[in-house]
C-alpha positions in Angstrom: 73.2 109.0 114.6 70.5 111.7 114.5 70.9 112.2 110.8 70.4 108.4 110.1 67.3 108.4 112.3 66.0 111.4 110.5 66.5 109.7 107.1 64.7 106.6 108.3 61.9 108.6 109.8 61.5 110.6 106.7 61.3 107.5 104.6 58.8 105.8 106.8 56.7 108.9 106.7 56.8 109.1 103.0 55.7 105.5 102.3 53.4 104.6 105.2 50.0 103.3 104.4 49.2 100.7 107.0 46.9 101.8 109.7 49.3 100.7 112.5 52.1 102.8 111.1 49.8 105.8 110.6 48.6 105.5 114.1 52.2 105.5 115.4 53.0 108.5 113.3 50.0 110.3 114.5 50.9 109.6 118.2 54.3 111.2 117.4 52.6 114.2 115.9 50.4 114.4 119.0 53.7 114.3 121.1 52.4 111.2 122.9 55.5 109.3 121.7 58.9 110.2 120.5 61.8 108.7 118.7 64.7 108.7 121.1 67.4 111.0 119.9 65.3 112.5 117.1 63.8 115.9 118.1 61.2 117.2 115.7 61.3 120.8 114.7 58.3 122.9 113.8 58.7 122.2 110.1 59.0 118.4 110.8 55.7 118.4 112.7 54.1 120.4 109.9 55.2 118.1 107.2 54.0 115.1 109.3 50.6 116.7 109.7 50.3 117.2 105.9 51.5 113.6 105.2 48.8 112.3 107.6 46.2 114.4 105.9 47.0 113.2 102.4 46.5 109.7 103.7 43.0 110.5 104.9 43.6 109.5 108.6 40.4 109.7 110.6 41.3 113.0 112.3 42.9 114.7 109.4 41.1 118.0 109.6 41.5 118.5 113.4 45.2 117.6 113.0 45.6 120.3 110.3 43.7 122.9 112.4 45.7 122.1 115.5 49.0 122.2 113.6 48.1 125.7 112.3 47.5 126.8 115.9 50.9 125.4 117.0 53.0 127.6 114.8 55.3 130.2 116.4 56.8 131.3 113.2 54.3 133.4 111.2 55.9 132.7 107.8 55.6 129.0 108.4 52.0 129.4 109.5 51.2 131.3 106.3 52.9 128.5 104.2 50.9 125.8 106.0 47.6 127.7 105.6 48.3 128.1 101.9 48.9 124.3 101.4 46.1 123.1 103.6 43.4 123.0 100.9 45.7 120.9 98.7 45.5 118.0 101.2 41.8 118.3 101.9 39.8 115.1 101.9 37.2 116.9 99.6 38.1 116.8 95.9 36.0 119.9 95.3 38.2 121.9 97.8 41.3 120.7 96.0 39.9 121.6 92.6 39.0 125.1 93.8 42.5 125.5 95.2 44.0 124.5 91.8 41.7 126.9 90.0 43.0 129.6 92.2 46.5 129.0 91.0 45.4 130.2 87.5 45.6 133.7 89.0 49.3 134.7 88.9 48.8 136.5 92.2 48.3 133.2 93.9 51.6 131.9 92.5 53.7 134.6 94.2 55.3 132.2 96.6 56.6 129.6 94.1 58.1 127.2 96.7 54.7 127.1 98.5 52.9 126.5 95.2 55.2 123.6 94.3 54.7 121.9 97.6 50.9 122.2 97.3 51.0 120.9 93.7 52.9 117.8 94.8 50.3 117.1 97.4 47.5 117.7 94.9 49.1 115.0 92.6 50.3 112.7 95.4 50.2 109.1 94.3 47.4 108.4 96.8 45.4 111.1 95.2 46.2 110.3 91.6 42.9 108.7 90.7 40.9 111.8 91.9 43.4 114.4 90.6 44.1 113.1 87.2 41.6 115.5 85.7 43.8 118.4 86.9 46.8 117.3 84.9 45.9 118.7 81.5 44.8 122.1 83.0 48.1 122.2 84.8 50.1 121.6 81.6 48.0 124.3 79.9 49.3 126.8 82.5 53.0 126.1 81.7 53.3 128.8 79.0 51.7 131.4 81.3 53.9 130.3 84.1 57.0 131.0 81.9 55.8 134.5 81.2 55.0 135.3 84.8 57.5 133.4 87.0 61.1 132.4 87.6 62.9 130.8 84.7 63.0 127.4 86.5 59.4 127.5 87.6 57.9 125.8 84.5 60.1 122.7 84.9 59.5 122.5 88.6 55.7 123.0 88.1 55.6 120.2 85.5 57.7 117.9 87.6 55.4 118.4 90.6 52.3 117.9 88.5 53.4 114.6 86.9 55.3 113.2 89.9 52.4 111.1 91.2 51.5 109.2 88.0 52.7 106.0 86.5 49.8 104.6 84.4 49.8 104.0 80.7 46.6 106.1 80.4 48.2 109.1 81.9 51.3 108.6 79.7 49.1 108.6 76.6 47.2 111.7 77.8 50.4 113.6 78.3 51.8 112.4 74.9 48.5 113.6 73.3 48.8 117.0 74.9 52.4 117.4 73.7 51.4 116.3 70.2 48.6 118.9 70.1 50.8 121.9 71.0 50.5 124.7 68.5 53.4 125.4 66.1 54.4 128.6 67.9 54.7 126.9 71.3 58.2 127.7 72.7 60.7 124.9 72.0 62.2 125.3 75.4 58.8 124.6 77.0 58.2 121.6 74.7 61.5 120.2 76.0 60.5 120.9 79.6 57.3 118.9 79.1 59.2 116.0 77.5 61.8 116.0 80.3 59.3 116.1 83.1 57.2 113.4 81.5 60.1 111.0 80.9 59.8 109.3 84.3 56.1 108.8 83.7 56.7 107.4 80.2 59.4 105.0 81.6 57.2 103.9 84.5 54.2 103.2 82.3 56.4 101.2 79.9 57.9 99.1 82.7 54.5 98.5 84.3 53.1 97.5 80.9 55.9 94.9 80.5 
């Protein structure tokens, strides 16, 4: 069925790392090949372009630029343009993008922000983005004051989603332990809940 094919395709796209698979996915994005019975919408092609870019395929930047030009829907184009720096091959570009999120005005589209943060901390970028974790956790209190009530949890989930190492688990534990006495209890629980998968993964890998 179409829904089953979509589920398989989404899974392949999310775990692909071998060059042969990435070349196949890129040929689908270029519309040179297609999966029979699985039409790709504008949003599907956009997500595929971002997934290829975060994997540093050889033509990542031209793919992103071409995808931006493909859009018919202006809102989807704006979302894609917002996220593009988060998948840049250049760590300095990604860091500048993150620093821009410290300004509440750049967090107005919370769904866009969350997608971008997930790409910033994608498992394939974890080694180069680890230095952004503590600054991201430092923003949680400000995010509570300026955003939706659920935004702090979603922000923290997106920030920690790409990490499994004992070193990162210890860093997050140390951050939580260093919180001031007047830190809101609800936010402390948010941090602990979001960090729980990291703590579990680090413990399992350690064993």
